[in-house]
N, C-alpha and C positions, 0 to 999 in steps of 0.2 A: 693321101687319105689316111686318117687315123682311126684305128679300130675302137669301137665303143661297146661297152657291155650292153646286153639286152636290157631294156627298161623294165622296171619292176612295177607290177600292178599295185593298187592301193591295198589289196588284200595281202599280197606278198610283203609289202612294206610293214604292215602290222605284225606279221609273223616275225620278221627280222628284228623289229623294234622290241617285241616281247622277249625274244631270245637275248638281246643285248642287255635288257633290264635284268633278266634272270642271271646273266653272267656277272653283273654288278652286285646283285643281291647274294648270289651263291657262287663266288669265284672258284671254290674248290671243285665244283662239278665240271669245270672246264679246264682243269689242269692237265696239260699234255705231258704227262710224266708216267713212266712205266709203273711206278709204285701205285699211282692213282688207278691205273687200269687193273692191276692185280687186286687192289682193294675192292674195286667194283665187282670183279668176278668172285672174290671170296665172299662178299656180302650176299651174293645170289645163292651160294651154297650148292651149286650144281656140280662143279668140277673143281679139282685142285691142280696146282702147277705141275705136279708130276705126271698129269694126264695129258698135258699139251703135246703137240707135235714136236719131235726132237728138233733142237737147234733154233728155238723160237726167240730166245732172249736178244741176240744181236739185232735181229730184224726189228723187234719191238722198239729197242732203244734208238736205232738209227732212224726209223720212220717217225717216231714221236719227236725226236730232236730236230729233224729237218722240218717237220710240220710246225713246230714251235718257233724255230729260229728264222725260217724262210717262207713259210706258208702264208703269212699275213692273213690268217684266217679270221673271219667274222665269227660270231657266236654259233651260228648254224654250222659253220665249217669245223670249228673246234669240237662241237658235239658229234659231228659226223665222223671226224677222224678217230675220236675215242670209241665211238660205236663200231667203227670198222675194225680197229685193233681188238676190241673186246669180242666182237662176233667171230672173227677168224680164229682166235685162240680157243673159244668155246667149241667152234666147229671142229677144230683139230681133235679136241678131247672126245667129242661126240663120235667122230669117225673111228677113233681107236676103240671106243667102247663097243660100237656096232660091229666092228670086225672081230672083236673077242666073242661077241654073242653069236656071230654068224661065221664061224671059222671056214665054212665051205665057200664063202664069198671070195676068198683069196684064190680059189681054184676056178672061179667062173671065167669062161672064155670071153675075151673081148676080140671080136672079129676085126681084122685090119680095117681101121676106119678111114673115111675120107676126111682129110684135114686141110682146111682152107687157110692159106697164109698170104702175106703181102703187106705192104705199108698201109698205114691208116688211110681210109677214104679211097680205097682202090676197088670197091665193089664187093668186098668180102661178105658184108652183111646181106646184100641182095642175093648173091649166089648161095650162101648158107641157108637162108630162109626159103629160097626157091626149092633147093634140094630137100629141105626139111618137110615140104608138103608131099613128098613121095612117101606113101605109107610104109614102104619097106625100110625106110631110113629113120633113125632116131636123132633128131636135133634137140638137145636138152633145153628145157625151159628153165627160167630163173630159179624157181623153187627147187627143182631137181639138183641144180648146181650148188645152191646155198645149203641145202639140207638133204643130201642124197640118202642118208640113213633112214629117212622117213619113207622111202619108196621101195624098200626091199620086199614088202608084202603086197602082192598083186590084189588081194582081196581087201586091203585097207589103205590103198594109196590115197594120200591126202589131196585136197584140192590145190591146184597150182595157183589159185588166187591168193594164197597166203602172202605173196609179195605185192599185191595190188595196191595196198595202202601207201607203201613207200613210193611207188611209181606216181601215184596221184599227187602226193606231196611234192615230189621233185618237179613235176610239171606245173604245179601251182606256184612254186617258188620261181621257176625259170621255164616258161613255156617254150623257149627257143631250144631247149634240150630235146624236145619231141621233133623238132625240125631237123636238127643235125644228126640225130640218131633215134628214130622211133623205138620206143620200148614199152613193155607191158608184160603182165603175167603170162599171156598166151603167145608171146613172141620169143622164139628161141634166142638164146644169148650166148656170148662167147665164153670160152673156157676159163678165163682169168677170174670169173665170178666164183669158181670152185676152188681156186688156188690161193696160196698165201696163208695157209694155216700156220706156217712158221714165219709169217710176216715178210716173206720175199715174194713180191708180186708186182709186175710191171703195170698192172691195172691201177694201182694207187697213184701212179704218176700222171694219169689222165685226169683224175679228180682234183688233185692238189698240186700246188707248185712246190715240189720237194726236190730240188736239183741235187743236193748232196746225197739224198737217198737214192736217186736215180744213178748217180755215179757209183755209189756203193754196189748197187745191183749189177753193174757191168762186170764186177770182179767176183760175183758169187757163182758157186757151183749149183746148178739147178737139178742135179741128178735126183735128189730126194724129193723135191717138190713134184717132179714129173712122175716118180714112182707112186707118190700119194695120189696124183691125179688119175693114174691107172686104177687105183683102188676105188676112187669115186665112180669111174665107169663100170667097174666090176659090181659095185653095189647096185647101180642103176640097171645092170644087166640081169640081176637075179630074177626080177619079175618082168623084164622086157628084153628079149634076146635079139632085137633088131640090130642091124649094123649101124654104127654111129656115123653121123656127119658132124664135124666139129669145126670151129673156126676161132682164131685169135691172131691179130697182127703180131702179138708178142711171141708167138711160136716161131716167127721168122728168124729170130736170133737164137733160137734154142732147138734147131732141127736135129742136132745130135742127140738131144734128150728125147725128142719125139721118136726118133728111130729106135732108141733103147727101150723106152717105156711102151711104145706101140709099134713093134716091128711089122713091116709089111704095109705100113700106111700108104695110102694114095695121097700124096702131098700136092695140092692144087695151089700153085703160086700165081697170083694175079699181078701183072706189071702195068703201071700207069706212068705217064709223064712225071718225072721226078719233081718238077716245080709245082705242078698241080697237087701232087701227092702231099708234099710238105706244107704247102700253103693251106690246103683244105684240112689237113691234120692239125695245123696250128689253130685254125678257126674252131675246130671241134674242141681242142683242149681249152682254148680261151673261154668258150661258152660254158663248158663244164666247170672250170675253175671259178668263173664269175658267180656261180651259185654259192661258193664257199669262201670267197674273198671279195672284198669291196675295192681292192686295188690291184687288179690284174695288169701286169706290164706286157703288152702285146709283143713288143720286140723281144723281150726275154722269153716269152712263150715260143716265138719263132726260132730263137737260138736253141732252146732246149729240144724242140721238135726236130731240128736239123741234126743235132748231136745224137739223139736217140735213133733216128732213122738210119744214120750212117753206121752206128754200132750194129744195129740189127742186120742191115744189108751186107756189111762186110762179113759178119759171122755166117750169114747164109751162103755167101760166095765161097767162104772157106770150106763149109760143109760140102757144098756141091762139087768142090774140087778134090775131096777126100775119098778114100775107099769106102767110108761109111755111107756114102751116097747110094750105094747099091742096096742098102737095107730098106729103102723106100722106093716108091715109084712116083716120079714127078710128072705132073701135067702143067705145062706153062700156058697161061692165058693172057692175051693182051686185053686190056680194059676196053678198048674200042670194039673188039670182037664180042666181048661179053654184052655190050650195050646194043650193038648193031646186028649181031648174028648169034643170039643166045642158044638157039637150037643146035647149031653146029658145035658150040662150046660144050653143051650138055652131052652130045653124042660122044665127044672125045673123052669126057669124064667117065661116062658109064662104060665105055670100052676099056678104059684103064682099070676100072674097078671090077671088070668081068661081070657086069650086070647088063641086062637088057634095059634100054631106056623105056620110059612110059610110052604106050602105043601111039599116042598123038602128042608129040612134043609141042607143037604150036598151041594146041588147046591147053596143055599143061602150063605153059608159060602165060598164056592169056588169062587163065583162071587166077594165077597168082597176081598178075597186074590188076585184075579187076578187084581182088580182095585187098590189095596193098598198092594203091595207085601211087606212081612216082610223084613226089612233092605233095602228097596228100595232106601233110601237116604244114606246108609252106615251102618256100624256096630257100635253100642254103646259099647265101651270097658271101663272097670274100674276095680279097685280092692279096697277092704276095706282098705288095708294098705295105699293107696294113701291119704286117708282122716283121718288117725290116728285112725282107728277103729279096735278094738280087738274083734274077733268073740266070744270068751268065755265070755268076759265082757258084750257084748251086750245080749247074751243069758241069762245071769244071771239077768241083769237089766230088761229084758222083760219077765221074768219067769211068770209074772201074766197073760200072754196071753196063751190061750189054744193051739195056733199053734206055739208058740215060740220054 
């Protein structure tokens, strides 16, 4: 079986065609070059280069180089890559300005959060959003992550719908994105949305085919990015002192930085069959990247997904075998238990967090399912073969995992 990108509606085809014509008419607006990004920011007059997050230049250069040389981006993709780089640099400057204006924010307590990790497609989103319905926990919404400086004043908190237009456009361009990962302004989102103000962000690799950038990331020190993410949480805590529940598969490979930036974290790691994990993750990546490229190579996606997953899981195993492991509390969850016995899983999580669970866990879970029915946007279908993945080879390659 050969993987095929989701078909585009007539309306989507019109949008893509218009973008391609615009690229022909005004190619300078689609130049994937650091100077072009800096010129765009300078033209806006909001911030200057000296206000960006420290260490931004290498990430900007590597990301744009990889996007330009390897991404095979359509006009929408090139525009999105430029907007991503521009937005993250401006966000870094806005964060620094906000922290100067609110010096007390740096002293705001961030209670030991619940941090959900694991491979792509292991149930992290379900558990994250389920726990986020507990009113005692704060699962950050997209707008909070993208612009945390706007949420420091409880009396003037902006509407979280500021991200709604972008979500609507994405789902118009590629409705399958809502199937593989439902999203929206009122649905909590993962931490990578707030990270990368220095252009070091694993989240970029899910949107774009940027293998050399991903390889570059494997050698980067994420100490500063995680310190800045703590600052994001501090800004959000100024007007909302609830305990955070957070999630990002990318944290799996950076647990040492999680432990440093957020000591005492309750790290909830979900384990799923490795073949299903990688195949489903490859399908997710392929769908995402088909929004921004007209020539997604499914086998290449499968290869990159395998490499990334191995890197993260080996790093996680190294951390768990180190003395630093004592700086956090681990709760290991089997994906099958999460699906079949969610109440038991929640009991274990709340016990580890030293919190009483909701009084009626079955009702708590049922209410969530009623509001967010499984496969409510459609069924996510995939096979390992579509992405050139061999089950036996994967099991041998990941034999270092207890659950492989």
